[in-house]
C-alpha positions as CSV (number, residue, x, y, z in Angstrom):
1,Q,0.0,0.0,0.0
2,L,1.4,3.4,-1.0
3,Q,2.2,5.9,1.7
4,L,4.0,9.0,0.6
5,V,6.5,10.7,2.8
6,E,6.5,14.4,3.3
7,S,9.5,16.3,4.6
8,G,11.0,19.8,4.9
9,G,8.6,21.5,7.3
10,G,9.7,23.6,10.1
11,L,9.5,27.0,11.9
12,V,10.1,30.0,9.7
13,Q,9.6,33.7,10.1
14,P,7.1,35.6,8.0
15,G,8.6,36.4,4.6
16,G,10.8,33.3,4.8
17,S,11.0,30.3,2.6
18,L,10.7,26.5,2.9
19,R,11.0,23.7,0.4
20,L,8.8,20.7,1.0
21,S,9.4,17.3,-0.6
22,C,7.1,14.4,-1.3
23,S,8.6,11.0,-2.1
24,A,7.7,7.4,-2.5
25,S,9.6,4.2,-2.3
26,R,8.8,1.2,-4.6
27,F,6.1,3.3,-6.3
28,N,6.6,5.2,-9.6
29,L,5.2,8.7,-9.3
30,D,5.7,9.3,-13.0
31,Y,2.3,7.9,-13.9
32,Y,0.3,10.1,-11.5
33,A,-0.8,13.6,-10.7
34,I,0.6,14.7,-7.4
35,G,-1.2,17.2,-5.1
36,W,-0.1,19.2,-2.1
37,F,-2.7,19.9,0.6
38,R,-2.7,21.5,3.9
39,Q,-4.8,21.5,7.1
40,A,-4.6,24.3,9.6
41,P,-5.8,23.7,13.2
42,G,-9.6,23.9,13.3
43,K,-9.9,24.2,9.5
44,E,-10.7,21.8,6.7
45,R,-8.1,20.4,4.5
46,E,-7.5,22.5,1.4
47,R,-5.6,21.8,-1.8
48,V,-2.6,24.0,-2.3
49,S,-1.2,22.9,-5.6
50,C,-1.1,20.1,-8.1
51,V,1.1,18.9,-10.9
52,T,-0.2,16.6,-13.7
53,R,1.7,13.7,-15.3
54,G,2.5,16.0,-18.1
55,G,3.8,18.8,-15.8
56,A,0.9,21.2,-15.9
57,T,0.4,22.9,-12.6
58,D,-2.3,24.7,-10.6
59,Y,-2.4,26.6,-7.4
60,A,-4.8,27.9,-4.8
61,D,-5.4,31.6,-5.1
62,S,-4.0,32.1,-1.7
63,V,-0.5,30.8,-2.7
64,K,-0.3,31.9,-6.4
65,G,2.9,33.7,-7.0
66,R,4.5,32.5,-3.8
67,F,4.5,28.7,-4.1
68,T,6.0,26.6,-6.9
69,I,5.4,22.9,-7.4
70,S,8.0,20.8,-9.3
71,R,8.3,17.2,-10.4
72,H,11.7,15.5,-10.2
73,N,10.9,12.2,-12.0
74,A,14.5,11.0,-11.9
75,M,14.4,11.2,-8.1
76,N,10.8,10.1,-7.9
77,M,9.7,13.1,-5.9
78,V,7.8,16.3,-6.0
79,D,8.8,19.5,-4.3
80,L,6.8,22.5,-3.1
81,Q,8.9,25.7,-2.9
82,M,7.2,28.1,-0.6
83,N,8.4,31.7,-0.6
84,N,7.2,34.8,1.2
85,L,5.5,32.7,3.8
86,K,2.7,34.2,5.9
87,P,1.3,33.2,9.3
88,E,-1.8,31.9,7.6
89,D,0.3,29.4,5.8
90,T,0.8,27.6,9.1
91,A,-0.5,24.1,8.7
92,V,0.3,20.4,8.3
93,Y,1.1,19.8,4.7
94,Y,0.4,16.6,3.0
95,C,0.9,15.1,-0.5
96,A,-1.3,12.6,-2.3
97,V,-1.6,11.1,-5.8
98,D,-4.4,10.5,-8.3
99,N,-4.8,10.0,-12.0
100,E,-5.6,13.6,-12.5
101,C,-5.5,16.9,-10.6
102,H,-9.1,16.7,-9.6
103,M,-7.8,14.5,-6.8
104,I,-11.3,13.0,-6.3
105,N,-9.8,9.7,-5.5
106,A,-6.5,10.8,-4.0
107,F,-4.6,8.2,-2.1
108,G,-1.2,7.6,-0.6
109,W,-1.6,10.2,2.1
110,G,1.5,10.5,4.3
111,K,1.8,11.6,7.9
112,G,2.4,15.2,6.8
113,T,5.0,17.8,7.6
114,L,4.3,20.7,9.9
115,V,5.0,24.3,8.7
116,T,4.8,27.0,11.3
117,V,5.2,30.6,10.2
118,S,5.7,32.8,13.2
119,S,7.9,35.6,14.4
C-alpha cells in the first residue's frame, strides 16, 4: 500500500521560505498527478497545488505567485517551494496522488509535515 513521505517542514519567520518534498519508495510517481494539501488547526483540508503527469500545474489563489510545485521524476519526488510565507500558511502539509489533478480519489496520504510561520 502506497504511503507517501512528506518532509521539509519547520519553523520560519514571516517572509521566509521553505522547500517541502514528497517522495515514495517502490512506487513510480511518473504515472500520477501529485497534489499538495494543507490543514490548519480547526480548519478543513485544502488543496494547495497540483502537478499533472505532463507537468501542468495549478495553485490555490492564496498561494499563487508564492509557491511553486516541481516534479523530479528522476528522483521520484515532487517539491513545493514556498516563498514569502505568511502566518496563515501555518498548517500540516500533505501530499497525495491521483490519476488527474481533480484529486477526487486521492490516495497515498502520508503523515504530513508541519509548517509554522511565526515571528
